[in-house]
N, C-alpha and C positions, 0 to 999 in steps of 0.2 A: 097616602095617594099611590093610585096604582101605576107601575108602569106599564108602558104598551109593549107589546110584544111584537116580533117583526112578523110580516105577512109573507109567508110561503105560498109561492104561486106553483102548483105542480107543472111539471115539465114533460110531455110526452118523451117514451124510452129513446125513439128515432132521434130527436132533437136534442135528448141529452148527449146521446153517442157522438153527434156532430160538434157538439160543444167540448167535449172531451178530447177529440181529433185535435178540434183545433189548439186548444191549450197546449197540446202535446207537441204540436208542431210547431208552435211560437218559442218552445225552450230554447236555449241558448246551444245544447247538444243537437237538437233536431235542425236548429238553422245552421250550424256546423255541416252535419251531414248530408244537409241538403246545397250548400254551396260547394263541397266536394262533388258531390253527384253533377250539379251543373257544370263544373270545371270540365270534369272528364267528358261531357256530354258535348260541350262547346268547343269550338276552336280557339286555341290561345290567343290573347289580347295582344294586340301590337305594342310593342314598347313604346314608352312614353319619348316625344320630341326631346333630343338632347338639350342641355340648356344653353344659353344664349351665350354664355363665355366660352363652351365648347364649339362652338358653330364656327365653320371656315372663317378665317378671318381674311376681311375687306382690306387688306392693307399690301403694298403701300398706296397712300392717295397723293405722293408728289415724290421728288427726288429722294433718294437715300444718300445720306453721308458717309464716309468711310474717315474716320479722322486718324490720322497716322502722325506719332509724336518724332517722326524724324524727317531728314531734308528728302526731295526729291530725288531719286537715284541711288538711294538707301535701301540695303536688305529689305527692311520692313514694308518700304515705299514699294518696291518691287513686287513684291508678294500681293499687298493689296490691290494694285493695278491688274495683276493677274487673275485676281478673282473677282475684280470688278466689272469687267466685259459679260463674262457670263453670267452673271448674277443678274445685271441689269437684264439683260435677254430674259430670264428666268420669271423677273418682277414685272416685265413692263414697263419700266421706269427707269430715267437717268441713274445712275450708280456715279456718285462724284466723289473721287480721293482728293481729301483736306488735309495740307500736312501743316500741324502745328508743333513747331520745333523747341526743343529745349528740355533741360533737367533731364536728360537721358529718357525722355519720354515720357516725364511723369506731367508735363504740359499737357501733351494731348489727352494722355489716361485719364487727367482731370476735367477734361472737357469732355469727355464722354460720360463720365460719371454724374456731371451735371446738366447732360442733355435732358430736355423734357418734350421734346417733340415726338416722339415715338419713331423717329426717322433716321437716328444717328447710332451709328455702332463704331467700335474701333479696332484697329489691326496694333498689337501690342509684342513686345518681345515678355521674357518669363520674368524679369525684374519689377518690371510695373505692375505684375498681377502677383507677385509674391512678397518679397522685402521690402518694397517700397518705403514702407513705414517704419520698417526695424532699423532701416539705414538710416531715416532723417526722420522725427516724428512731426517735423512741421510739413511735410507733404500734406496737401490740403484732401485727399481723397484717403477712402479705407479701400485696399484693394479687395478685402472679403466683403464688407457690407455694402460697398457703393457700386461693383462690378458684378455683372451676370455673367458666367462663361458661357461660349457659345460654342466654340470648337477649337482645339488643338490642330493647326493647321502642319505644321513641319517642325523634325526636330534635326539637330547636327549635334554630332561632338566637336569639341575641339581637339588640336593637334598639338601637343608639345614640340616644339622645334627648337633648335640650337644651332650656332655657328658653325659651319662646316669644320673650321680650324680653330681651337682654342685650347690656349694654356692648360694643362693637367688631363686633357681630355685625348686620349690616343684617336689616330685618323679611322682606326677601324673598329673603333669602340662600339659595341653593340647598346641596347637600352638597359641593361643591367651595370654592364662596364660604367655607361654615362652616369648612373645613380650612386654609384660608388665616388665616382670623381665629384659628384655634386656634393655628396656628404664632406668627403675631403675639402672642399672649398669653404664650406660654412657660410658666414655672413659675409667673406668676400665675393660671393657671387651675388648677383641681381636678376631681377626678373622684370618685365615689362608689361602693363597692361591698358586698355583705355582709361583707364581712371580710377578712383576709390570706389569699391561697393559694387563694380560690375562684376560679370560673371567670371571673367577672367581672372580677376584678384581675388574673389571668393573662393573661386576653384582653384587656384595656384597654393592658398594658404590650407584648403583642406588639403591637397596633395603632399604640403609641407608636413602635416599630421601625420600622413598615411605613411611615408617614405624616409622620415627621419633626416630630410634636407632643410637648411636653413637661408635661402637666399632673399635678400632686402628688395622689399617693393619699390619701382619707379614708376609713377603714372605719366602717361602720354596723352595727349589730345584723341589718337585714336589707333586702330591697328596698323595702317600703313606706317605710321611714325614709328610704331613699336619694331616692325619687321627692319626698317631703316637703320634703328639703332642696334639691332643684332649684327646686321651687315657691317657696322661699322666698330664692332667691338665692346661697345657700350653696355651690352647686356649679354649674358652667358644663356638665359632659356627663357621663352614665354610660349603662353597658349595662344594658336593662332586659329582662326575658322579654316574650315579646310580648304576653301579655293585659294586662299591668298597663301596659306602652308604649302599646296600643292605648286604653285606657281613659281616659289622660290626653291623648292626643292626640286623642280623639274628642271629648273635655270642652273642648278650645280652650285647656287649660295648659301641654303641652309639646309641642314638635314632634320628627317624627321625623327622623334623618337618613340611617339606612341600615341594612339589616340585616347581621349576620355572615356569613351564608352565601355560599356563591361565587355563588349567582345569587338569583332573588327568591325567596321563602317562600311557599308557600299558605296559611300562618297569617298571613300580612300583606302580601296580593298587591300593596297598591299602595304598599309601602315598598321604594324601588330596593336594589339590593345595597351594599355599600361598593365593590366592582369597578366600578360605574358612575360613581363619584365618582373613579375614578382608583389606587385603594387595589388593588394586586395582590399577589400570594401571599398573600391573606388568609381563611382561611375555617375558622370557629368555631364551634362547636355546643356546647350542653348536651345529656345524653341519660340515659337511666333504662334500666337494665337487671336482669334475674334472673340470680341466682350460686347456686351450691350450695358446702358445704364441699368441697375438694380431696379429702377420703376419703369421699365418698358414693361407693359403687361404680357404676361407668361405665354398666351397664345402665340404673340407677335415672336418672342424671344425663339419658340420650338419650331415656328415656320421659317424663320430665317437661318437658325441654326441648321436645321434638316438641307436647306437648300446649299449652304456653305459647305458642309459635311461632304454632300453629294459633288458638288463642282470640283473641290479638292481631290479626291478620289478618283475625277474621270481621267481616263488616259492621257489625253492632251494637255492639262493643267498640270496633273502630275509631272509628265517629263519636264513641263516648263519648270517647275519647282525645285525638280530635282537638277537642273543646269544651274538653278541658281544656288546650289547648295544646300538644299532641305529634303531630307526623309520624309515624306509626307505620309501624315497619320490620317488627319479628318476624323475625330472624334465627336462622340455626343458632348452635350454640356456636362452630363455628370463625369464621362472621361475625362475632361478638362480639369473639371473639379478636383476629380481624384489628383492629378499630376500637380496641381495647385497646392493641395495639402502635402503632397509627400516632398516636393522641393521647397516649401516653405518651411517644412520642418528639419529638412537636410541643410539649407543655407542659413536658415537662422540659428542654428547650431553652432555654425562656424563665426556668424555674426559675434554671437554672443561669447563666443569662447577666446575670439581675438580681439574683441572690442573694437569693432570694425564701426566708424562712423562715415557718413557720406560727408564731403568736404563742402 
């Protein structure tokens, strides 16, 4: 059987040339060249519209709650109310401060962690956002997993204070001489704090390891009771907030030994740092900060964090917070996250070293 041959149809030279050009220009290389030429000749294309998640947030749609884990009139409560009014004006919605008191602020922190309305934030102290679960594994929230940092608002050192007159301490003793007397006093000396696991407690235990002193811990309901016990001679030393310490020092009832920050503080500029007394590698501050539930959408977190930070740094609010005893910081969420990490490592190390457990 004969195989049929393909039929060849003659193509005129002009048509053949057109076909060859068409084949050449349809190759990948030629198409790429054409695209480069076309893009050079045409104006640049407009960027694509941003994704919906990055669009401006239509928030808030109802009143915003600030939960505070401490009573009305407390330092955290005053800070929250100082921020609430300008925040309300900026948002165009009421901002309501709600006090959920108990467990050193952890009841309020847990309420924030569990909020799911996207309109709840919290004002907390450093213990609520760092060592809460280290001190007590039964705390129902995890500071790292359940809370989203918004802004570190203010910081403050504590002031190491002592009675004006006490046995073994010369009336004219400076800070170095005070620590010599404290070392000689050993465990016959005692110090007071507002409770087990507070910054005052952990901070004094850290000070003991840095200065080779060994006073015994005596917990009290709060700082005022600690100051009263020192005035009565039941305590030889304590770390107090600057405002309380300064009031007693100016009244001539207590003496200020040094501040716990690495350098002098503008809150108590006349009081030397403990570093000046020879206590090295010691830096302790209390602070307060805003946080949101970790489940709050990121764009909302970013929006409220930026507003709070800006409000805190404004001259009027900065002045009010300074009068309350805070050096204003007003960080970004990242700045607060870094502070949380550093303090968790520092205070957590003391907790582990001393075996401290919340009562």
